Short mmCIF file of the C-alpha atoms (twelve columns), coordinates in Angstrom:
data_MODEL
# 
_entry.id   MODEL 
# 
loop_
_atom_site.group_PDB 
_atom_site.id 
_atom_site.type_symbol 
_atom_site.label_atom_id 
_atom_site.label_alt_id 
_atom_site.label_comp_id 
_atom_site.label_asym_id 
_atom_site.label_seq_id 
_atom_site.Cartn_x 
_atom_site.Cartn_y 
_atom_site.Cartn_z 
_atom_site.pdbx_PDB_model_num 
ATOM 1   C CA . MET A 1   1.882   16.974  -12.150 1 
ATOM 2   C CA . VAL A 2   -1.278  14.598  -12.611 1 
ATOM 3   C CA . PRO A 3   -4.368  16.805  -12.842 1 
ATOM 4   C CA . ILE A 4   -6.772  15.749  -10.083 1 
ATOM 5   C CA . MET A 5   -10.239 16.742  -9.582  1 
ATOM 6   C CA . GLN A 6   -11.787 16.254  -6.047  1 
ATOM 7   C CA . HIS A 7   -15.390 14.887  -5.721  1 
ATOM 8   C CA . THR A 8   -17.587 14.269  -2.878  1 
ATOM 9   C CA . GLU A 9   -18.252 10.692  -1.625  1 
ATOM 10  C CA . SER A 10  -21.944 10.994  -2.666  1 
ATOM 11  C CA . GLU A 11  -20.893 12.041  -6.291  1 
ATOM 12  C CA . GLN A 12  -18.564 9.152   -6.490  1 
ATOM 13  C CA . ARG A 13  -20.407 6.308   -5.025  1 
ATOM 14  C CA . GLY A 14  -20.845 3.550   -7.545  1 
ATOM 15  C CA . LYS A 15  -20.043 5.909   -10.573 1 
ATOM 16  C CA . PRO A 16  -19.645 3.748   -13.688 1 
ATOM 17  C CA . GLU A 17  -16.638 4.000   -16.118 1 
ATOM 18  C CA . SER A 18  -17.327 6.443   -18.874 1 
ATOM 19  C CA . ASP A 19  -14.433 8.267   -20.415 1 
ATOM 20  C CA . PRO A 20  -11.434 5.902   -21.216 1 
ATOM 21  C CA . GLU A 21  -8.969  8.785   -20.840 1 
ATOM 22  C CA . ILE A 22  -9.668  9.325   -17.329 1 
ATOM 23  C CA . ALA A 23  -9.804  6.950   -14.247 1 
ATOM 24  C CA . SER A 24  -10.851 7.044   -10.492 1 
ATOM 25  C CA . PHE A 25  -8.209  6.773   -7.967  1 
ATOM 26  C CA . GLY A 26  -10.349 6.875   -4.716  1 
ATOM 27  C CA . PHE A 27  -12.384 10.074  -4.692  1 
ATOM 28  C CA . ARG A 28  -10.014 11.615  -7.234  1 
ATOM 29  C CA . THR A 29  -10.037 11.496  -10.980 1 
ATOM 30  C CA . VAL A 30  -6.680  11.142  -12.669 1 
ATOM 31  C CA . ARG A 31  -5.577  10.557  -16.260 1 
ATOM 32  C CA . ALA A 32  -5.994  6.865   -17.122 1 
ATOM 33  C CA . PRO A 33  -2.267  6.083   -17.755 1 
ATOM 34  C CA . GLU A 34  -1.442  7.361   -14.250 1 
ATOM 35  C CA . LYS A 35  -3.581  5.092   -12.359 1 
ATOM 36  C CA . ALA A 36  -1.539  1.847   -12.604 1 
ATOM 37  C CA . GLY A 37  1.424   3.563   -11.143 1 
ATOM 38  C CA . LEU A 38  -0.558  5.045   -8.283  1 
ATOM 39  C CA . VAL A 39  -2.112  1.821   -7.389  1 
ATOM 40  C CA . ARG A 40  1.251   0.064   -7.571  1 
ATOM 41  C CA . GLN A 41  2.631   2.533   -5.106  1 
ATOM 42  C CA . VAL A 42  -0.368  1.845   -2.785  1 
ATOM 43  C CA . PHE A 43  0.264   -1.985  -2.753  1 
ATOM 44  C CA . ASN A 44  4.138   -1.493  -2.478  1 
ATOM 45  C CA . ASN A 45  3.433   0.366   0.696   1 
ATOM 46  C CA . VAL A 46  1.250   -2.198  2.165   1 
ATOM 47  C CA . ALA A 47  2.442   -5.537  0.894   1 
ATOM 48  C CA . GLU A 48  4.159   -6.911  3.900   1 
ATOM 49  C CA . ARG A 49  1.181   -6.170  6.141   1 
ATOM 50  C CA . TYR A 50  -1.641  -6.652  3.632   1 
ATOM 51  C CA . ASP A 51  -2.807  -9.969  4.865   1 
ATOM 52  C CA . ILE A 52  -2.699  -9.019  8.569   1 
ATOM 53  C CA . MET A 53  -4.649  -5.870  7.922   1 
ATOM 54  C CA . ASN A 54  -7.303  -7.931  6.127   1 
ATOM 55  C CA . ASP A 55  -7.885  -9.887  9.338   1 
ATOM 56  C CA . VAL A 56  -7.875  -6.734  11.459  1 
ATOM 57  C CA . MET A 57  -10.049 -4.592  9.195   1 
ATOM 58  C CA . SER A 58  -12.666 -7.313  8.597   1 
ATOM 59  C CA . GLY A 59  -12.605 -8.875  12.123  1 
ATOM 60  C CA . GLY A 60  -11.616 -12.143 10.215  1 
ATOM 61  C CA . LEU A 61  -14.748 -11.943 7.956   1 
ATOM 62  C CA . HIS A 62  -12.598 -12.099 4.961   1 
ATOM 63  C CA . ARG A 63  -11.781 -15.561 5.600   1 
ATOM 64  C CA . LEU A 64  -15.567 -16.517 5.471   1 
ATOM 65  C CA . TRP A 65  -15.901 -14.629 2.253   1 
ATOM 66  C CA . LYS A 66  -12.974 -16.327 0.612   1 
ATOM 67  C CA . LYS A 67  -14.322 -19.647 1.864   1 
ATOM 68  C CA . ALA A 68  -17.576 -18.903 0.023   1 
ATOM 69  C CA . LEU A 69  -15.638 -18.382 -3.117  1 
ATOM 70  C CA . VAL A 70  -13.839 -21.653 -2.828  1 
ATOM 71  C CA . ASP A 71  -17.022 -23.462 -1.998  1 
ATOM 72  C CA . HIS A 72  -18.860 -21.858 -5.029  1 
ATOM 73  C CA . LEU A 73  -15.790 -22.844 -7.245  1 
ATOM 74  C CA . ALA A 74  -15.849 -26.447 -5.815  1 
ATOM 75  C CA . PRO A 75  -12.354 -27.240 -7.235  1 
ATOM 76  C CA . ARG A 76  -11.656 -30.720 -8.518  1 
ATOM 77  C CA . PRO A 77  -8.607  -32.669 -9.236  1 
ATOM 78  C CA . GLY A 78  -6.807  -31.494 -12.335 1 
ATOM 79  C CA . ILE A 79  -8.158  -27.975 -12.334 1 
ATOM 80  C CA . LYS A 80  -6.048  -25.349 -14.105 1 
ATOM 81  C CA . LEU A 81  -6.761  -22.058 -12.489 1 
ATOM 82  C CA . LEU A 82  -5.694  -18.356 -12.939 1 
ATOM 83  C CA . ASP A 83  -5.897  -16.157 -9.783  1 
ATOM 84  C CA . VAL A 84  -5.551  -12.519 -10.849 1 
ATOM 85  C CA . ALA A 85  -4.529  -9.717  -8.542  1 
ATOM 86  C CA . GLY A 86  -3.707  -12.530 -5.992  1 
ATOM 87  C CA . GLY A 87  -0.114  -11.731 -5.208  1 
ATOM 88  C CA . THR A 88  0.035   -12.778 -1.562  1 
ATOM 89  C CA . GLY A 89  -1.526  -16.127 -2.474  1 
ATOM 90  C CA . ASP A 90  -4.320  -16.154 -0.163  1 
ATOM 91  C CA . ILE A 91  -6.860  -17.419 -2.719  1 
ATOM 92  C CA . ALA A 92  -4.395  -19.742 -4.465  1 
ATOM 93  C CA . PHE A 93  -3.429  -21.337 -1.088  1 
ATOM 94  C CA . ARG A 94  -7.139  -21.995 -0.269  1 
ATOM 95  C CA . ILE A 95  -7.983  -23.663 -3.633  1 
ATOM 96  C CA . HIS A 96  -4.786  -25.658 -3.663  1 
ATOM 97  C CA . ASP A 97  -5.409  -26.878 -0.033  1 
ATOM 98  C CA . ARG A 98  -8.967  -27.745 -0.758  1 
ATOM 99  C CA . VAL A 99  -8.106  -29.897 -3.634  1 
ATOM 100 C CA . LYS A 100 -5.052  -31.560 -1.733  1 
ATOM 101 C CA . ASP A 101 -7.061  -32.124 1.515   1 
ATOM 102 C CA . ARG A 102 -9.581  -34.027 -0.316  1 
ATOM 103 C CA . TRP A 103 -7.414  -35.767 -2.972  1 
ATOM 104 C CA . PRO A 104 -3.690  -35.738 -1.689  1 
ATOM 105 C CA . ASP A 105 -2.415  -37.130 -4.880  1 
ATOM 106 C CA . ALA A 106 -4.289  -34.995 -7.296  1 
ATOM 107 C CA . ALA A 107 -2.797  -32.626 -9.834  1 
ATOM 108 C CA . VAL A 108 -3.627  -29.064 -9.449  1 
ATOM 109 C CA . GLU A 109 -2.140  -26.151 -11.435 1 
ATOM 110 C CA . ILE A 110 -2.581  -22.576 -10.182 1 
ATOM 111 C CA . THR A 111 -1.048  -19.573 -11.705 1 
ATOM 112 C CA . VAL A 112 -0.988  -16.539 -9.484  1 
ATOM 113 C CA . CYS A 113 -0.869  -13.096 -11.707 1 
ATOM 114 C CA . ASP A 114 -0.217  -9.790  -10.084 1 
ATOM 115 C CA . ILE A 115 1.017   -6.498  -11.350 1 
ATOM 116 C CA . ASN A 116 2.912   -5.743  -8.285  1 
ATOM 117 C CA . ASP A 117 6.186   -7.569  -7.824  1 
ATOM 118 C CA . ARG A 118 6.392   -6.901  -4.057  1 
ATOM 119 C CA . MET A 119 2.976   -8.540  -3.590  1 
ATOM 120 C CA . LEU A 120 4.143   -11.600 -5.484  1 
ATOM 121 C CA . ALA A 121 7.395   -11.755 -3.389  1 
ATOM 122 C CA . VAL A 122 5.261   -12.020 -0.299  1 
ATOM 123 C CA . GLY A 123 3.225   -14.803 -1.797  1 
ATOM 124 C CA . ARG A 124 6.265   -16.732 -2.993  1 
ATOM 125 C CA . ASP A 125 7.836   -16.362 0.524   1 
ATOM 126 C CA . ARG A 126 4.496   -17.465 2.043   1 
ATOM 127 C CA . ALA A 127 4.462   -20.647 -0.298  1 
ATOM 128 C CA . ILE A 128 7.901   -21.589 0.922   1 
ATOM 129 C CA . ASP A 129 7.359   -20.901 4.581   1 
ATOM 130 C CA . SER A 130 4.241   -22.924 4.548   1 
ATOM 131 C CA . ASN A 131 5.879   -25.808 2.818   1 
ATOM 132 C CA . ARG A 132 3.548   -25.560 -0.241  1 
ATOM 133 C CA . GLY A 133 6.620   -24.828 -2.365  1 
ATOM 134 C CA . LEU A 134 6.604   -23.474 -5.909  1 
ATOM 135 C CA . SER A 135 5.489   -25.077 -9.085  1 
ATOM 136 C CA . LEU A 136 7.544   -28.123 -10.162 1 
ATOM 137 C CA . GLY A 137 5.863   -28.387 -13.721 1 
ATOM 138 C CA . PRO A 138 2.540   -28.627 -15.376 1 
ATOM 139 C CA . GLY A 139 -0.148  -29.658 -12.794 1 
ATOM 140 C CA . ARG A 140 2.384   -29.478 -9.859  1 
ATOM 141 C CA . GLY A 141 1.320   -26.734 -7.595  1 
ATOM 142 C CA . ILE A 142 1.459   -22.981 -7.676  1 
ATOM 143 C CA . SER A 143 3.346   -20.654 -10.071 1 
ATOM 144 C CA . TRP A 144 3.774   -16.989 -9.921  1 
ATOM 145 C CA . ILE A 145 3.824   -14.425 -12.853 1 
ATOM 146 C CA . SER A 146 3.942   -10.592 -13.105 1 
ATOM 147 C CA . GLY A 147 1.131   -9.298  -15.324 1 
ATOM 148 C CA . ASP A 148 -1.647  -6.639  -15.863 1 
ATOM 149 C CA . ALA A 149 -5.282  -7.835  -15.582 1 
ATOM 150 C CA . GLU A 150 -5.922  -5.819  -18.623 1 
ATOM 151 C CA . ARG A 151 -3.159  -7.638  -20.680 1 
ATOM 152 C CA . LEU A 152 -2.755  -10.989 -19.255 1 
ATOM 153 C CA . PRO A 153 0.476   -12.653 -20.356 1 
ATOM 154 C CA . VAL A 154 -1.139  -16.054 -20.921 1 
ATOM 155 C CA . PRO A 155 -2.662  -17.708 -24.138 1 
ATOM 156 C CA . ASP A 156 -6.217  -17.798 -25.330 1 
ATOM 157 C CA . GLN A 157 -8.557  -20.354 -23.668 1 
ATOM 158 C CA . SER A 158 -5.895  -21.864 -21.411 1 
ATOM 159 C CA . TYR A 159 -7.593  -21.913 -18.037 1 
ATOM 160 C CA . ASP A 160 -10.673 -23.751 -16.432 1 
ATOM 161 C CA . ALA A 161 -11.350 -21.029 -13.982 1 
ATOM 162 C CA . TYR A 162 -10.359 -17.435 -13.188 1 
ATOM 163 C CA . THR A 163 -10.632 -15.888 -9.881  1 
ATOM 164 C CA . ILE A 164 -10.066 -12.355 -8.726  1 
ATOM 165 C CA . ALA A 165 -10.701 -11.245 -5.111  1 
ATOM 166 C CA . PHE A 166 -10.784 -7.568  -4.160  1 
ATOM 167 C CA . GLY A 167 -8.567  -6.707  -7.057  1 
ATOM 168 C CA . ILE A 168 -10.980 -5.689  -9.937  1 
ATOM 169 C CA . ARG A 169 -11.871 -2.310  -8.489  1 
ATOM 170 C CA . ASN A 170 -8.202  -1.433  -8.642  1 
ATOM 171 C CA . VAL A 171 -7.900  -1.857  -12.454 1 
ATOM 172 C CA . THR A 172 -7.833  1.221   -14.651 1 
ATOM 173 C CA . HIS A 173 -10.474 -0.159  -17.274 1 
ATOM 174 C CA . ARG A 174 -12.835 -2.988  -15.778 1 
ATOM 175 C CA . ALA A 175 -14.145 -3.696  -19.174 1 
ATOM 176 C CA . ARG A 176 -10.753 -4.588  -20.627 1 
ATOM 177 C CA . ALA A 177 -10.029 -6.755  -17.590 1 
ATOM 178 C CA . LEU A 178 -13.290 -8.613  -17.960 1 
ATOM 179 C CA . HIS A 179 -12.711 -9.276  -21.661 1 
ATOM 180 C CA . GLU A 180 -9.279  -10.613 -20.761 1 
ATOM 181 C CA . ALA A 181 -10.868 -12.987 -18.307 1 
ATOM 182 C CA . PHE A 182 -13.259 -14.242 -21.001 1 
ATOM 183 C CA . ARG A 183 -10.313 -14.609 -23.413 1 
ATOM 184 C CA . VAL A 184 -8.255  -16.870 -21.295 1 
ATOM 185 C CA . LEU A 185 -11.048 -19.149 -20.197 1 
ATOM 186 C CA . ARG A 186 -11.763 -22.303 -21.977 1 
ATOM 187 C CA . PRO A 187 -15.389 -23.022 -23.222 1 
ATOM 188 C CA . GLY A 188 -17.143 -24.076 -20.043 1 
ATOM 189 C CA . GLY A 189 -14.613 -22.130 -17.831 1 
ATOM 190 C CA . ARG A 190 -15.674 -20.346 -14.733 1 
ATOM 191 C CA . PHE A 191 -15.320 -16.618 -13.719 1 
ATOM 192 C CA . LEU A 192 -15.485 -15.807 -10.036 1 
ATOM 193 C CA . CYS A 193 -15.005 -12.393 -8.576  1 
ATOM 194 C CA . LEU A 194 -15.196 -11.431 -4.890  1 
ATOM 195 C CA . GLU A 195 -15.494 -7.617  -4.402  1 
ATOM 196 C CA . PHE A 196 -16.768 -5.068  -1.998  1 
ATOM 197 C CA . SER A 197 -20.271 -3.888  -2.874  1 
ATOM 198 C CA . GLN A 198 -22.765 -1.371  -1.424  1 
ATOM 199 C CA . VAL A 199 -24.332 -2.061  1.968   1 
ATOM 200 C CA . GLN A 200 -28.118 -2.510  1.668   1 
ATOM 201 C CA . ALA A 201 -29.207 -2.212  5.357   1 
ATOM 202 C CA . PRO A 202 -30.080 1.321   6.330   1 
ATOM 203 C CA . VAL A 203 -28.378 1.280   9.781   1 
ATOM 204 C CA . LEU A 204 -25.599 -0.789  8.837   1 
ATOM 205 C CA . ASP A 205 -24.531 1.406   6.037   1 
ATOM 206 C CA . ARG A 206 -23.989 4.446   8.435   1 
ATOM 207 C CA . ILE A 207 -22.181 2.209   10.735  1 
ATOM 208 C CA . TYR A 208 -19.861 0.941   7.948   1 
ATOM 209 C CA . ASP A 209 -19.195 4.320   6.607   1 
ATOM 210 C CA . THR A 210 -18.184 5.661   10.025  1 
ATOM 211 C CA . TYR A 211 -15.942 2.553   10.543  1 
ATOM 212 C CA . SER A 212 -14.408 2.716   7.117   1 
ATOM 213 C CA . PHE A 213 -13.573 6.495   6.989   1 
ATOM 214 C CA . ASN A 214 -12.633 6.984   10.574  1 
ATOM 215 C CA . VAL A 215 -11.259 3.624   11.859  1 
ATOM 216 C CA . ILE A 216 -9.623  1.825   8.891   1 
ATOM 217 C CA . PRO A 217 -7.048  4.616   8.047   1 
ATOM 218 C CA . ARG A 218 -6.092  4.843   11.629  1 
ATOM 219 C CA . MET A 219 -5.660  1.102   11.594  1 
ATOM 220 C CA . GLY A 220 -3.460  1.490   8.590   1 
ATOM 221 C CA . GLN A 221 -1.290  3.918   10.257  1 
ATOM 222 C CA . LEU A 222 -0.825  1.771   13.492  1 
ATOM 223 C CA . ILE A 223 -0.240  -1.519  11.844  1 
ATOM 224 C CA . ALA A 224 1.252   -0.729  8.285   1 
ATOM 225 C CA . GLY A 225 2.454   2.665   8.934   1 
ATOM 226 C CA . ASP A 226 0.409   4.016   6.096   1 
ATOM 227 C CA . ALA A 227 -3.058  5.793   6.566   1 
ATOM 228 C CA . ASP A 228 -3.104  7.249   3.025   1 
ATOM 229 C CA . SER A 229 -3.121  3.803   1.215   1 
ATOM 230 C CA . TYR A 230 -6.002  2.501   3.317   1 
ATOM 231 C CA . ARG A 231 -7.957  5.706   2.799   1 
ATOM 232 C CA . TYR A 232 -7.647  5.083   -0.949  1 
ATOM 233 C CA . LEU A 233 -8.826  1.498   -0.546  1 
ATOM 234 C CA . VAL A 234 -11.822 2.720   1.420   1 
ATOM 235 C CA . GLU A 235 -12.619 5.244   -1.166  1 
ATOM 236 C CA . SER A 236 -12.077 2.723   -4.044  1 
ATOM 237 C CA . ILE A 237 -14.859 0.655   -2.517  1 
ATOM 238 C CA . ARG A 238 -17.333 3.585   -2.563  1 
ATOM 239 C CA . ARG A 239 -16.398 4.149   -6.293  1 
ATOM 240 C CA . PHE A 240 -17.296 0.656   -7.250  1 
ATOM 241 C CA . PRO A 241 -20.704 0.011   -8.714  1 
ATOM 242 C CA . ASP A 242 -23.369 -1.861  -6.959  1 
ATOM 243 C CA . ALA A 243 -23.594 -5.759  -7.447  1 
ATOM 244 C CA . ARG A 244 -26.491 -5.569  -10.142 1 
ATOM 245 C CA . SER A 245 -24.626 -2.983  -12.182 1 
ATOM 246 C CA . PHE A 246 -21.218 -4.815  -12.094 1 
ATOM 247 C CA . ALA A 247 -23.124 -8.070  -13.023 1 
ATOM 248 C CA . ALA A 248 -24.327 -6.321  -16.197 1 
ATOM 249 C CA . GLU A 249 -20.659 -5.421  -16.975 1 
ATOM 250 C CA . ILE A 250 -19.679 -9.107  -16.566 1 
ATOM 251 C CA . GLU A 251 -22.579 -10.073 -19.021 1 
ATOM 252 C CA . GLN A 252 -21.319 -7.410  -21.510 1 
ATOM 253 C CA . ALA A 253 -17.878 -9.067  -21.406 1 
ATOM 254 C CA . GLY A 254 -19.530 -12.215 -22.919 1 
ATOM 255 C CA . PHE A 255 -20.111 -14.326 -19.886 1 
ATOM 256 C CA . SER A 256 -23.385 -16.261 -19.490 1 
ATOM 257 C CA . ARG A 257 -25.278 -17.581 -16.476 1 
ATOM 258 C CA . VAL A 258 -24.021 -14.457 -14.546 1 
ATOM 259 C CA . SER A 259 -25.218 -14.334 -10.936 1 
ATOM 260 C CA . HIS A 260 -24.171 -12.634 -7.728  1 
ATOM 261 C CA . ARG A 261 -24.665 -13.195 -4.036  1 
ATOM 262 C CA . LEU A 262 -24.462 -10.517 -1.471  1 
ATOM 263 C CA . MET A 263 -22.876 -11.302 1.904   1 
ATOM 264 C CA . THR A 264 -22.686 -9.412  5.269   1 
ATOM 265 C CA . GLY A 265 -25.519 -7.131  4.436   1 
ATOM 266 C CA . GLY A 266 -24.089 -6.134  1.044   1 
ATOM 267 C CA . VAL A 267 -20.614 -5.320  2.313   1 
ATOM 268 C CA . VAL A 268 -19.227 -7.985  -0.246  1 
ATOM 269 C CA . ALA A 269 -20.693 -9.650  -3.353  1 
ATOM 270 C CA . LEU A 270 -19.612 -12.861 -4.869  1 
ATOM 271 C CA . HIS A 271 -20.026 -12.823 -8.629  1 
ATOM 272 C CA . SER A 272 -20.043 -15.832 -11.050 1 
ATOM 273 C CA . GLY A 273 -20.171 -16.159 -14.748 1 
ATOM 274 C CA . TRP A 274 -19.467 -18.973 -17.303 1 
ATOM 275 C CA . ARG A 275 -17.710 -18.821 -20.708 1 
ATOM 276 C CA . ILE A 276 -20.177 -20.978 -22.765 1 
# 
């Protein structure tokens, strides 16, 4: 049995990492080695309905947030990009399509890395169904690899850009994941992270909490047949630090020119940094 300590939401909100031997799993605290398996089970449960639930839960707003990430990246022909925790391909497809829509003959090389094989299978199937296909070699489309954000199976300084959308709050040790992001980027490489943050508006925050804790798990049960996984996802958002605190963690990993942009009243933050 995994020893678990229960905490109230107010105790857990934005609590930073401290003891490397323990980790948060929603509002619970578990032994660090156990977290990856627990998170893997969550995404095994929701993989097939993950993208549909994103649309339903956010009312389609996640599309605007992801567009903002792609706009901020402004991908160009020849870009070599690593998208971490991007198993279903949503970010990779958007970046691929942005380049190909503007420069149809341009080379683009995107690697999607995810620790969850079921999420990767959904992404590969989507690539085939949408006629994007799979990678045909260097500079030719999207490839898919299984890997842990804390131990990426790619060489040093091998990518121009690193993206992670709504995934970093699920890693066991954020600092390790951020250092890995720095390691795999070339000098001049770009780090972009889209993640939930803490709502700033006094009225909106109460509405958001009510919606998150009462409505989203019910949606998860109705659409994905799994309320518990979506309850964890909501709790993991509350455990994640505010945007300024997370920006400081990005700087501590070695990144320069770190910035963040709050969207939808602070529901989401877009973080950016450069490897100089």
